[in-house]
KELUMVO-633315 format. One record per residue: x, y negated, z negated of N, C-alpha, C, O, CB in turn. Coordinates in pm, whole numbers, padded with zeros to 5 digits, always signed. Atoms other than C-alpha are relative to their C-alpha. Glycine has a CB too. Layout:
BEGIN
XYZXYZXYZXYZXYZ...
This chain:
BEGIN
+00084+00113-00039-04028-10067+18826-00146+00045-00008-00182+00152+00040+00037-00051+00144+00143-00028+00012-04398-10077+18746-00069-00042+00129-00040-00149+00182-00061-00074-00123+00077+00031-00120-04635-10067+19045-00143-00031-00041-00204+00043-00117+00003+00117+00100+00137+00040+00025-04967-10249+19030-00067-00024+00134-00034-00119+00205-00007-00127-00091+00079+00019-00122-05207-10206+19321-00134-00055-00044-00219+00019-00093-00015+00134+00082+00121+00064+00049-05481-10456+19245-00030-00123+00084+00053-00213+00096+00015-00038-00149+00048+00116-00073-05679-10698+19460-00119-00057-00073-00215+00015-00102-00036+00036+00147+00111+00069+00066-05904-10952+19290-00095-00058+00104-00070-00047+00224+00052-00110-00094+00109+00041-00089-06216-11112+19438+00028-00122+00087-00040-00141+00188-00120-00027-00081-00024+00123-00077-06067-11439+19566+00149-00025+00019+00230+00024-00060-00065-00121-00070-00141+00036-00017-05741-11575+19706+00054-00075-00123+00167-00051-00165+00017-00086+00126-00043+00078+00115-05725-11818+19413+00033+00091-00119+00134+00073-00186-00108-00101-00039-00021-00092+00112-05757-11538+19157+00125+00085+00020+00198+00112-00075-00122+00090-00020-00118-00081-00029-05490-11330+19330+00128-00078-00022+00223-00026-00081-00005+00053+00142-00120+00082+00020-05236-11612+19335+00019-00033-00148+00132-00037-00197-00008-00128+00082-00010+00029+00143-05317-11699+18974+00052+00122-00076+00131+00107-00170-00137-00043-00056-00050-00120+00065-05258-11337+18871+00149+00017+00025+00223+00051-00067-00077+00124+00048-00144-00009-00030-04920-11332+19048+00080-00091-00093+00181-00050-00150+00028-00036+00147-00071+00096+00084-04813-11642+18857-00006+00041-00147+00094+00029-00219-00058-00141+00017+00015-00041+00140-04949-11512+18524+00090+00120-00031+00148+00127-00139-00146+00035-00030-00088-00116+00021-04760-11182+18565+00145-00044-00014+00216+00003-00103-00014+00100+00116-00137+00051+00009-04435-11368+18628+00023-00068-00134+00122-00040-00201+00027-00098+00115-00017+00073+00126-04485-11598+18329+00000+00095-00120+00078+00077-00213-00111-00105-00016+00009-00095+00112-04581-11309+18098+00129+00079-00014+00181+00095-00124-00118+00095+00019-00124-00080+00006-04277-11101+18189+00118-00088-00040+00204-00043-00116+00028+00067+00136-00108+00091+00041-04046-11403+18157-00007-00029-00150+00097-00034-00216-00008-00132+00079+00016+00030+00143-04189-11481+17811+00040+00118-00088+00085+00099-00201-00144-00038-00029-00038-00119+00075-04126-11122+17701+00152+00009-00017+00201+00079-00106-00051+00126+00070-00147-00007-00004-03755-11176+17771+00048+00144+00013+00149+00184-00043+00060-00064-00128-00037-00140-00022-03746-10816+17881+00062+00015+00138+00070-00081+00215-00124+00093-00016-00052-00029-00133-03589-10653+18180-00102+00078+00081-00068+00145+00178+00132+00079-00010+00108-00069-00070-03925-10515+18290-00011-00055+00142+00005-00175+00164-00135-00015-00076+00020+00040-00139-03983-10522+18665-00138+00046+00045-00189+00149-00001+00112+00058+00093+00135-00029-00046-04314-10524+18846-00011-00030+00148+00043-00129+00197-00104-00081-00080+00035+00024-00139-04430-10491+19204-00151+00010+00010-00209+00115-00019+00071+00103+00097+00145+00001-00020-04788-10591+19275-00028-00008+00148+00027-00093+00219-00067-00119-00076+00041-00002-00141-04943-10508+19611-00149-00027+00005-00228+00033-00069+00036+00137+00070+00140+00034-00012-05271-10661+19716-00032-00041+00144+00058-00073+00222-00037-00112-00098+00045+00039-00133-05477-10741+20025-00075-00132-00011-00156-00150-00102-00089+00110+00065+00073+00126+00000-05600-11089+20106-00149+00030+00024-00183+00083+00130+00057-00099+00109+00141-00038-00015-05977-11054+20049-00077-00085+00100-00177-00040+00157-00067-00008-00133+00064+00091-00095-06072-11353+20266+00112-00084+00064+00223-00087+00012-00108-00092-00071-00104+00085-00061-05885-11589+20502+00048-00108-00097-00027-00159-00180-00053-00066+00127-00060+00102+00086-05648-11831+20331+00126-00053+00067+00188+00013+00150+00032+00057-00141-00128+00059-00035-05357-12064+20394+00073-00020-00132+00018-00078-00225-00016-00136+00080-00077+00011+00124-05083-12046+20131+00131-00071+00031+00205-00032+00122+00027+00140-00063-00123+00078-00018-04802-12300+20105+00094+00025-00117+00051+00060-00226-00031-00151+00014-00100-00013+00105-04480-12281+19908-00004-00118-00094-00069-00219-00065+00139+00015+00061+00009+00103+00104-04423-12490+19598+00048-00137+00044+00002-00237-00010+00080+00043-00120-00050+00132-00040-04235-12768+19780-00045-00040+00141+00004-00138+00197+00152-00003-00006+00049+00029-00134-04421-12761+20112-00078-00132+00003-00156-00160-00088-00089+00115+00050+00078+00121-00022-04556-13092+20240-00122+00041+00082-00115+00058+00204+00085-00113+00073+00120-00057-00061-04910-12979+20314-00041-00075+00125-00074-00012+00226-00115-00001-00100+00047+00077-00116-04998-13263+20551+00087+00017+00123+00043-00012+00234-00007-00146-00036-00087-00025-00115-04700-13175+20771-00018+00139+00059+00017+00162+00175+00146-00019-00041+00008-00138-00046-04781-12804+20798-00141+00056+00015-00159+00162+00075+00075+00086-00093+00135-00057+00002-05156-12761+20757-00100-00101+00055-00096-00220+00022-00038+00041-00144+00111+00081-00047-05457-12894+20943-00112+00015-00103-00201+00099-00089-00048+00043+00146+00095-00012+00111-05658-12951+20627-00144-00018+00044-00234+00052-00004+00033-00102-00107+00137+00025-00046-05963-13086+20809-00058+00126+00065-00173+00161+00041-00004-00118+00099+00047-00123-00067-05988-12770+21021-00023+00111-00102-00121+00185-00092+00103+00046+00107+00016-00101+00105-05938-12546+20717-00129-00025-00078-00205+00067-00108+00121+00001-00096+00121+00034+00073-06212-12732+20533-00124+00032+00083-00222+00086+00032+00000-00149-00040+00111-00027-00091-06442-12708+20835-00032+00150+00006-00148+00189+00013+00034-00052+00141+00018-00145-00008-06388-12330+20845-00018+00066-00137-00043+00186-00145+00119+00062+00069+00016-00055+00134-06411-12288+20468+00118+00084-00046+00104+00175-00127-00123+00083-00006-00121-00074+00035-06054-12163+20441+00076-00079-00106+00115-00194-00082+00090+00025+00127-00072+00073+00103-05884-12255+20114+00148-00017+00034+00210+00071+00094-00013+00071-00133-00143+00026-00011-05539-12413+20121+00054+00003-00142+00017-00079-00226+00031-00139+00072-00046-00025+00135-05351-12288+19818+00151-00015-00008+00222+00003+00091-00042+00140-00047-00144+00012+00022-05008-12347+19669+00044+00112-00095-00016+00132-00201+00036-00141-00059-00053-00104+00088-04806-12059+19526+00114-00057-00084+00172-00160-00050+00049+00123+00081-00103+00047+00093-04559-12095+19241+00140+00013+00059+00231-00059+00019-00008+00078-00129-00132-00021-00059-04270-11970+19454+00017-00085+00125-00077-00148+00174+00021+00149+00034-00028+00075-00121-04105-12131+19751-00037+00080+00123-00110+00179+00116+00147-00039+00005+00024-00071-00124-04117-12024+20111-00089-00078+00093-00141-00184+00060-00062+00133-00029+00075+00065-00106-04295-12112+20428-00150+00017-00019-00196+00099-00098+00042+00055+00135+00144-00010-00002-04664-12164+20485-00041+00126+00075+00017+00159+00179-00064-00125+00065+00051-00120-00067-04856-11848+20573-00150-00010+00016-00218-00080-00059+00038+00127-00078+00144-00019-00019-05200-11768+20707-00023+00149-00021+00045+00232+00038-00050-00049+00143+00026-00141+00030-05346-11444+20572-00150+00020-00012-00228-00075-00024+00072+00045-00130+00141-00036+00015-05676-11262+20548-00013+00149-00013+00087+00219-00029-00082-00051+00118+00020-00144+00011-05830-10918+20531+00090+00076+00097+00103+00041+00214-00147+00035+00024-00094-00079-00080-05586-10658+20656+00145-00041-00020+00235+00032+00022-00036-00011+00144-00136+00045+00027-05281-10858+20546+00044+00051-00136-00020+00023-00238+00010-00156+00006-00054-00053+00125-05076-10678+20284+00090-00105-00063+00183-00155+00000+00077+00133+00024-00076+00100+00073-04938-10915+20022+00074+00070-00114+00033+00177-00159-00092-00114-00054-00066-00057+00117-04688-10849+19745+00058-00111-00086+00091-00220-00038+00111+00098+00042-00068+00087+00095-04550-11015+19437+00096+00089-00077+00057+00196-00126-00102-00074-00096-00100-00079+00071-04231-10888+19278+00062-00083-00111+00102-00198-00090+00109+00050+00097-00072+00060+00112-04089-10971+18938+00120+00092-00023+00105+00206-00067-00091-00015-00132-00122-00081+00005-03729-10849+18941+00095-00057-00105+00098-00178-00128+00068+00005+00138-00092+00040+00106-03465-10859+18668+00138-00032+00058+00204+00056+00114+00010+00110-00106-00137+00034-00043-03148-11051+18755+00104+00066-00088+00216+00092-00044+00019-00152-00001-00094-00067+00091-02985-10891+18451+00029+00142+00050+00143+00189+00042-00056+00004-00144-00019-00136-00052-03039-10546+18602+00053+00002+00143+00120+00097+00184-00131+00076-00005-00036+00004-00142-02981-10653+18962+00059-00137+00036-00009-00217+00101-00123+00030+00089-00057+00133-00026-02743-10952+18982+00011-00033+00149+00017-00150+00186+00136-00010-00064-00010+00023-00144-02718-10906+19360-00126-00067+00056-00125-00117+00168+00024+00132+00072+00125+00057-00049-03077-11030+19387-00006-00152-00012-00109-00213+00017-00115+00060-00076-00005+00146+00003-02970-11388+19330-00018-00057+00141-00063-00170+00159+00133-00049-00060+00023+00039-00140-02975-11404+19711-00140+00046+00040-00172+00164+00028+00109+00062+00095+00139-00029-00032-03336-11422+19830-00014+00112+00102-00103+00196+00090-00068-00124+00051+00008-00105-00101-03271-11201+20135+00018+00138-00063-00048+00233-00022+00106-00022+00108-00022-00128+00068-03141-10924+19906-00125+00039-00079-00161+00157-00083+00123-00008-00093+00123-00030+00075-03454-10951+19690-00109+00049+00094-00178+00147+00063-00048-00124-00076+00101-00045-00098-03680-10923+19996+00031+00141+00049-00060+00224+00059-00006-00097+00119-00038-00135-00047-03487-10619+20123-00029+00105-00106-00076+00214-00074+00148+00004+00038+00024-00094+00110-03512-10452+19782-00145+00044-00004-00174+00160-00033+00041-00062-00133+00142-00031+00004-03890-10468+19801-00050+00054+00135-00123+00153+00138-00079-00123-00039+00063-00029-00129-03964-10448+20173+00055+00127+00068-00020+00196+00137+00018-00118+00092-00051-00120-00065-03732-10168+20287-00070+00127-00049-00115+00206+00034+00149+00012-00023+00073-00119+00043-03887-09900+20064-00148-00003+00043-00205+00101+00077+00009+00014-00152+00139+00013-00041-04235-10034+20145-00016+00036+00148-00107+00110+00185-00051-00142-00026+00005-00030-00143-04167-10020+20520+00022+00149+00025-00043+00208+00111+00106-00083+00077-00026-00143-00016-04029-09667+20486-00124+00082-00035-00154+00182+00031+00119+00043-00087+00121-00073+00040-04345-09553+20306-00114-00017+00100-00190+00076+00124-00046-00047-00138+00108+00027-00097-04577-09716+20560+00027+00076+00129-00052+00067+00223-00013-00151+00029
């Protein structure tokens, strides 16, 4: 698995890079795997692809505070993050790891070694 430790200048750029890495590896039709670790450079609210923003986010308050509300390409719950929050994006091969079809198994594959190192 390739490791990429890279934080870009904005939350928007970081989420866009995560999505671009996924799309690029999928287009290669390879079994390449990648783990990107980055830190949220500024406060942000990130919602999953099917989240109903108005039900989970106080948009007016976020706007008042200058906190962007962003949507990621993957699913999952809404999160609040900022400096000091470690983020990760993983592109894993189902061909190499069929057990990762279960989301919990995919999270464990990435987070257990990370937790052990920390």
